[in-house]
C-alpha positions as a printed NumPy array, in Angstrom:
array([[ 11.759, -11.713,   8.003],
       [ 12.477,  -8.055,   7.412],
       [ 16.148,  -7.355,   6.783],
       [ 17.687,  -4.635,   8.887],
       [ 21.3  ,  -3.97 ,   7.111],
       [ 22.415,  -0.711,   6.529],
       [ 22.103,   0.714,   3.203],
       [ 25.194,   2.208,   0.956],
       [ 25.352,   4.26 ,  -2.196],
       [ 27.894,   3.619,  -4.976],
       [ 31.395,   5.16 ,  -4.692],
       [ 30.688,   5.859,  -0.944],
       [ 31.129,   3.796,   2.129],
       [ 30.727,   6.826,   4.431],
       [ 27.641,   8.477,   5.471],
       [ 27.322,  12.313,   5.999],
       [ 24.463,  14.734,   6.584],
       [ 22.04 ,  15.722,   9.315],
       [ 21.353,  13.376,  12.1  ],
       [ 18.542,  13.551,  14.572],
       [ 19.027,  13.174,  18.213],
       [ 16.778,  10.086,  18.127],
       [ 17.835,   7.326,  15.931],
       [ 16.492,   7.44 ,  12.322],
       [ 14.857,   4.129,  10.95 ],
       [ 14.318,   3.487,   7.133],
       [ 11.545,   1.511,   5.583],
       [ 11.485,   0.84 ,   1.799],
       [  8.693,  -0.996,  -0.165],
       [  9.044,  -1.731,  -3.677],
       [  5.6  ,  -3.013,  -5.04 ],
       [  3.892,  -3.662,  -8.512],
       [  3.094,   0.147,  -8.95 ],
       [  5.093,   2.218,  -6.569],
       [  8.261,   2.702,  -4.91 ],
       [  7.917,   4.317,  -1.289],
       [ 10.582,   5.251,   1.404],
       [  9.68 ,   6.475,   4.819],
       [ 12.216,   7.536,   7.452],
       [ 11.228,   8.01 ,  10.93 ],
       [ 12.124,   8.319,  14.59 ],
       [ 10.233,   6.886,  17.62 ],
       [  7.951,   9.473,  19.004],
       [  7.648,   9.968,  22.791],
       [  4.092,   8.089,  22.541],
       [  5.657,   5.252,  20.978],
       [  4.608,   6.186,  17.79 ],
       [  6.451,   7.357,  14.808],
       [  7.427,  10.714,  13.682],
       [  8.379,  10.878,  10.023],
       [ 11.41 ,  12.816,   8.958],
       [ 11.395,  12.055,   5.259],
       [  9.612,  10.003,   2.645],
       [  9.905,   9.468,  -1.077],
       [  7.201,   7.905,  -3.371],
       [  7.25 ,   7.371,  -7.194],
       [  5.272,   5.305,  -9.348],
       [  7.385,   3.081, -11.283],
       [  4.937,   0.232, -12.639],
       [  7.271,  -2.439, -11.941],
       [  4.784,  -5.229, -12.759],
       [  3.693,  -3.579, -16.243],
       [  3.165,  -6.694, -18.677],
       [  4.142,  -9.22 , -15.941],
       [  1.016, -11.14 , -15.986],
       [  1.409, -11.922, -19.829],
       [  5.268, -12.455, -20.013],
       [  6.253, -13.661, -16.443],
       [  9.244, -11.32 , -16.462],
       [ 10.044,  -7.695, -15.378],
       [ 10.298,  -5.663, -18.417],
       [ 13.528,  -3.84 , -19.24 ],
       [ 11.617,  -0.402, -19.182],
       [  9.802,  -1.494, -15.814],
       [ 12.868,  -2.129, -14.162],
       [ 14.688,   1.12 , -15.342],
       [ 12.051,   3.01 , -14.035],
       [ 12.385,   1.258, -10.529],
       [ 15.97 ,   1.509, -10.582],
       [ 15.948,   5.257, -11.007],
       [ 13.335,   5.543,  -8.027],
       [ 15.69 ,   3.364,  -6.095],
       [ 18.531,   5.164,  -6.545],
       [ 16.953,   8.513,  -5.584],
       [ 15.903,   6.432,  -2.545],
       [ 19.52 ,   5.436,  -1.713],
       [ 20.728,   9.088,  -1.872],
       [ 18.167,  10.115,   0.663],
       [ 19.088,   6.975,   2.942],
       [ 22.582,   8.404,   2.806],
       [ 22.018,  11.734,   3.84 ],
       [ 19.896,  10.997,   6.788],
       [ 22.132,   8.01 ,   7.954],
       [ 19.704,   5.603,   9.518],
       [ 20.629,   3.039,  11.958],
       [ 18.701,   0.304,  10.347],
       [ 17.021,   0.135,   6.844],
       [ 14.137,  -2.531,   6.146],
       [ 13.657,  -3.136,   2.299],
       [ 10.878,  -5.194,   1.29 ],
       [  9.485,  -6.273,  -2.066],
       [  6.13 ,  -7.694,  -2.792],
       [  4.077,  -9.399,  -5.858],
       [  5.952,  -8.361,  -8.61 ],
       [  9.354,  -9.851,  -7.505],
       [  7.672, -12.69 ,  -6.124],
       [  5.857, -13.336,  -9.13 ],
       [  8.657, -12.526, -12.135],
       [ 11.148, -15.238, -13.189],
       [ 13.881, -12.271, -13.356],
       [ 12.836, -10.603,  -9.901],
       [ 15.979, -12.126,  -7.946],
       [ 18.241, -11.047, -10.748],
       [ 16.896,  -7.521, -10.558],
       [ 17.327,  -7.193,  -6.746],
       [ 20.87 ,  -8.572,  -6.988],
       [ 21.607,  -5.669,  -9.387],
       [ 20.108,  -3.435,  -7.128],
       [ 21.906,  -4.581,  -3.932],
       [ 25.512,  -4.752,  -5.937],
       [ 24.894,  -1.134,  -7.186],
       [ 22.955,   0.683,  -4.34 ],
       [ 23.546,  -1.624,  -1.175],
       [ 19.747,  -1.844,  -0.763],
       [ 18.977,  -5.44 ,   0.457],
       [ 15.425,  -6.651,  -0.428],
       [ 13.552,  -9.393,   1.187],
       [ 11.014, -10.624,  -0.972],
       [  7.95 , -10.896,   1.863],
       [  5.227, -13.747,   1.4  ],
       [  1.626, -12.358,   0.984],
       [  1.042, -13.098,   4.596],
       [  3.873, -11.738,   5.735],
       [  2.661,  -8.343,   3.817],
       [ -0.653,  -8.683,   5.398],
       [  0.592,  -8.795,   8.958],
       [  3.127,  -5.96 ,   8.348],
       [ -0.113,  -3.757,   6.758],
       [ -2.228,  -4.899,   9.995],
       [  0.652,  -3.658,  12.416],
       [  1.005,  -0.457,  10.364],
       [ -2.863,   0.129,  10.557],
       [ -3.137,  -1.125,  14.247],
       [ -3.448,   2.67 ,  15.812],
       [ -6.435,   3.311,  13.287],
       [ -8.481,   0.392,  14.905],
       [-11.655,   1.009,  17.227],
       [-11.824,  -0.927,  20.202],
       [-15.375,  -0.793,  20.129],
       [-15.533,  -2.581,  16.627],
       [-16.148,  -6.322,  17.221],
       [-14.025,  -7.309,  13.855],
       [-12.03 ,  -5.081,  11.589],
       [-10.732,  -5.889,   8.147],
       [ -7.819,  -4.285,   6.334],
       [ -7.866,  -4.052,   2.791],
       [ -4.582,  -3.358,   0.842],
       [ -5.146,  -2.885,  -2.844],
       [ -1.854,  -3.258,  -4.559],
       [ -0.657,  -2.984,  -8.037],
       [ -0.67 ,  -6.831,  -8.51 ],
       [ -2.702,  -7.903,  -5.821],
       [ -5.503,  -7.337,  -3.232],
       [ -4.378,  -8.59 ,   0.689],
       [ -7.253,  -8.534,   3.124],
       [ -6.963,  -9.313,   6.702],
       [ -9.793,  -9.794,   9.466],
       [ -8.684,  -8.802,  12.976],
       [-10.477,  -8.329,  16.381],
       [ -9.13 ,  -4.906,  17.461],
       [ -9.556,  -5.407,  21.12 ],
       [ -7.015,  -8.396,  20.44 ],
       [ -4.494,  -6.094,  18.264],
       [ -4.496,  -3.26 ,  20.29 ],
       [ -2.633,  -5.256,  23.206],
       [ -0.45 ,  -7.3  ,  20.815],
       [  2.085,  -4.974,  19.936],
       [  4.645,  -6.477,  17.534],
       [  2.867,  -9.774,  16.561],
       [ -0.907,  -8.881,  15.93 ],
       [ -3.129, -12.171,  15.846],
       [ -4.846, -12.266,  12.618],
       [ -8.169, -14.061,  12.474],
       [ -7.736, -14.916,   8.72 ],
       [ -6.088, -13.503,   5.82 ],
       [ -6.575, -13.82 ,   1.96 ],
       [ -5.086, -12.757,  -1.249],
       [ -6.441, -12.324,  -4.669],
       [ -4.784, -11.611,  -7.953],
       [ -6.596,  -8.339,  -8.317],
       [ -4.228,  -5.233,  -8.522],
       [ -4.883,  -1.736, -10.284],
       [ -1.92 ,  -2.566, -12.763],
       [ -2.649,  -6.076, -13.814],
       [ -6.484,  -4.837, -14.014],
       [ -5.918,  -1.98 , -16.176],
       [ -4.023,  -4.232, -18.461],
       [ -6.657,  -7.175, -18.79 ],
       [ -9.9  ,  -4.976, -18.482],
       [ -8.865,  -1.681, -20.318],
       [-11.347,   0.985, -19.49 ],
       [-13.347,   2.063, -22.683],
       [-12.816,   5.612, -23.961],
       [-16.388,   5.892, -24.98 ],
       [-19.682,   4.03 , -24.99 ],
       [-21.544,   2.926, -21.768],
       [-18.951,   3.391, -19.147],
       [-21.518,   2.699, -16.505],
       [-22.422,  -0.456, -17.939],
       [-18.835,  -1.638, -18.017],
       [-17.914,  -0.615, -14.68 ],
       [-20.895,  -2.418, -13.219],
       [-20.099,  -5.542, -14.994],
       [-16.417,  -5.07 , -13.87 ],
       [-17.382,  -4.927, -10.265],
       [-19.785,  -7.761, -10.344],
       [-16.864,  -9.882, -11.865],
       [-14.334,  -8.917,  -9.52 ],
       [-16.66 ,  -9.382,  -6.329],
       [-17.3  , -12.899,  -7.393],
       [-13.327, -13.53 ,  -7.246],
       [-13.284, -11.58 ,  -4.038],
       [-15.982, -13.373,  -2.274],
       [-14.468, -16.68 ,  -1.404],
       [-10.959, -15.219,  -0.279],
       [-10.145, -15.8  ,   3.319],
       [-11.59 , -18.274,   5.791],
       [-13.603, -15.419,   7.259],
       [-17.335, -15.782,   5.588],
       [-18.498, -16.445,   9.257],
       [-17.735, -12.958,  10.002],
       [-20.157, -11.202,   7.253],
       [-22.895, -10.646,   9.696],
       [-20.671,  -8.569,  11.979],
       [-19.642,  -6.149,   9.051],
       [-23.553,  -5.847,   7.7  ],
       [-24.719,  -5.192,  11.273],
       [-22.343,  -2.553,  11.861],
       [-20.315,  -4.367,  14.346],
       [-17.333,  -4.417,  11.978],
       [-15.07 ,  -1.719,  10.295],
       [-13.135,  -1.941,   7.235],
       [ -9.607,   0.145,   7.069],
       [ -8.34 ,   0.714,   3.636],
       [ -4.801,   1.356,   3.   ],
       [ -3.618,   1.934,  -0.56 ],
       [ -3.331,   4.486,  -2.914],
       [ -6.603,   4.112,  -4.357],
       [ -8.396,   4.776,  -0.948],
       [ -5.964,   7.748,   0.066],
       [ -6.614,   9.366,  -3.571],
       [-10.394,   8.832,  -3.726],
       [-10.485,  10.51 ,  -0.129],
       [ -8.401,  13.478,  -1.499],
       [-10.674,  13.875,  -4.527],
       [-13.622,  13.67 ,  -2.461],
       [-12.317,  16.248,  -0.025],
       [-11.689,  18.818,  -2.988],
       [ -7.838,  19.261,  -1.83 ],
       [ -6.04 ,  21.416,  -4.   ],
       [ -3.145,  19.247,  -3.351],
       [ -2.525,  16.157,  -1.555],
       [ -2.625,  16.542,   2.233],
       [ -1.828,  13.265,   4.434],
       [ -3.005,  15.406,   7.655],
       [ -6.589,  15.451,   6.235],
       [ -6.87 ,  12.004,   4.721],
       [ -5.038,   9.516,   7.23 ],
       [ -7.609,   8.593,   9.86 ],
       [-10.487,  10.055,   8.019],
       [-13.784,   7.985,   7.85 ],
       [-14.892,   7.844,   4.151],
       [-18.702,   7.448,   3.826],
       [-19.216,   4.563,   1.278],
       [-22.09 ,   6.611,  -0.529],
       [-19.709,   9.537,  -0.764],
       [-17.081,   7.052,  -1.982],
       [-18.838,   5.537,  -4.726],
       [-20.136,   8.902,  -5.781],
       [-16.254,  10.105,  -5.87 ],
       [-15.678,   6.997,  -8.141],
       [-18.841,   7.781, -10.367],
       [-17.306,  11.215, -10.954],
       [-14.076,  10.173, -11.859],
       [-15.386,   7.435, -14.204],
       [-17.261,  10.328, -16.289],
       [-13.719,  12.145, -16.602],
       [-11.385,  11.792, -19.405],
       [ -8.123,  10.445, -18.092],
       [ -6.691,  14.112, -18.638],
       [ -9.397,  15.367, -16.309],
       [ -8.132,  13.208, -13.965],
       [ -4.649,  13.788, -14.385],
       [ -5.15 ,  17.577, -13.621],
       [ -6.274,  16.363, -10.083],
       [ -3.665,  16.825,  -7.721],
       [ -4.668,  13.988,  -5.875],
       [ -4.229,  11.784,  -8.891],
       [ -1.8  ,  13.144, -11.351],
       [ -0.808,  11.588, -14.608],
       [  0.586,   8.362, -13.424],
       [ -2.479,   7.172, -11.695],
       [ -5.216,   8.708, -13.98 ],
       [ -5.698,   5.153, -15.662],
       [ -5.523,   3.182, -12.239],
       [ -7.627,   5.073,  -9.909],
       [-11.084,   3.787, -11.412],
       [ -9.516,   0.126, -11.516],
       [ -8.585,   0.648,  -7.993],
       [-12.257,   2.025,  -7.268],
       [-13.84 ,  -0.793,  -9.009],
       [-11.909,  -3.523,  -6.496],
       [-12.697,  -1.396,  -3.681],
       [-16.459,  -1.427,  -4.44 ],
       [-16.471,  -5.008,  -5.228],
       [-15.12 ,  -5.441,  -1.801],
       [-17.604,  -3.376,  -0.43 ],
       [-20.368,  -5.442,  -1.981],
       [-19.226,  -8.714,  -0.514],
       [-18.343,  -7.078,   2.854],
       [-20.767,  -4.201,   3.492],
       [-20.41 ,  -1.294,   5.472],
       [-21.584,   2.229,   5.868],
       [-17.867,   3.763,   6.207],
       [-14.207,   3.229,   5.363],
       [-11.59 ,   4.357,   7.627],
       [ -8.755,   5.896,   5.176],
       [ -5.134,   4.984,   6.097],
       [ -2.106,   6.71 ,   4.617],
       [  0.026,   4.25 ,   6.392],
       [  0.482,   0.265,   6.54 ],
       [  3.349,  -1.978,   5.313],
       [  6.131,   0.752,   5.741],
       [  5.114,   1.635,   9.236],
       [  4.892,  -2.295,  10.056],
       [  8.591,  -2.636,   8.876],
       [  9.531,   0.548,  10.805],
       [  7.792,  -0.556,  14.137],
       [  9.725,  -3.959,  13.901],
       [ 13.045,  -2.362,  13.358],
       [ 12.574,  -0.1  ,  16.099],
       [ 11.655,  -2.862,  18.41 ],
       [ 14.644,  -4.752,  17.22 ],
       [ 17.023,  -1.868,  17.966],
       [ 15.655,  -0.986,  21.173],
       [ 14.587,   2.583,  20.048],
       [ 13.2  ,   4.701,  22.771],
       [ 14.306,   2.116,  25.662]])
């Protein structure tokens, strides 16, 4: 379940600041790599109108696979980002706040201790959601990008510590509102942070051979995920779509478009030809980390992760071949917001 308690900030029980006529709702997602806040009101057409947002790479899961614990440095980075989120929440005074934590807090032996400290200090109460709930919320958040003509669709969420895949029938999803039926879903322990630690990118040598071998190994892990192998022909024959919702996919799209700075309006919802996607990954593979960091759609915090995410996406596309991928700069947070709005009768 997604909590909907109000957030408070230290030393202040009152809220001040601008209020929109329509009630504001907030969703906060603490992942293995990112801390993301989204605040929105319900638009006239029933969709979301964003009024504020925040995103920071915190690498909460750094070293977790080897120690089983959140490190002091990772917790400090996440805490700073969450404090910034708490300030924004106080300024906007949303009627409800949904805070969800995913793989890093699920896996870490001290995840609950960290989240209790966050609640005590910042008033942000997190629900550590299951992989299935994470997948379902991502489907809900991406539902408006599904094409009714498609027989099937797969939503792929490449995270910092895991990758979730959900298979749906768009015709069933589009009429289901808040409880989208899922044909199958699966998760695998492949994420950009953990992969960067376990399979570090070589600084020299034959990087293409390294990359091809990595993708082949990842494809072997991905192939059995989910009870949906019977749907593969649907995708191979052009009757299935893939939606990619993650920083990896949006970053690759921004690089392909050669944007001077990341532009959600240009990226969200675009169709990304798979050949163009692979050429973009190839281009980044041959660059130094400094060259990637100079790209405004990547930045220094993602420079060592974007090729890892590209390898995971490439492996997914080898197992589930399609000609193009739909890019989603939306997902879990939007799903949280939609449920909060329904629970509080927004727009009614």
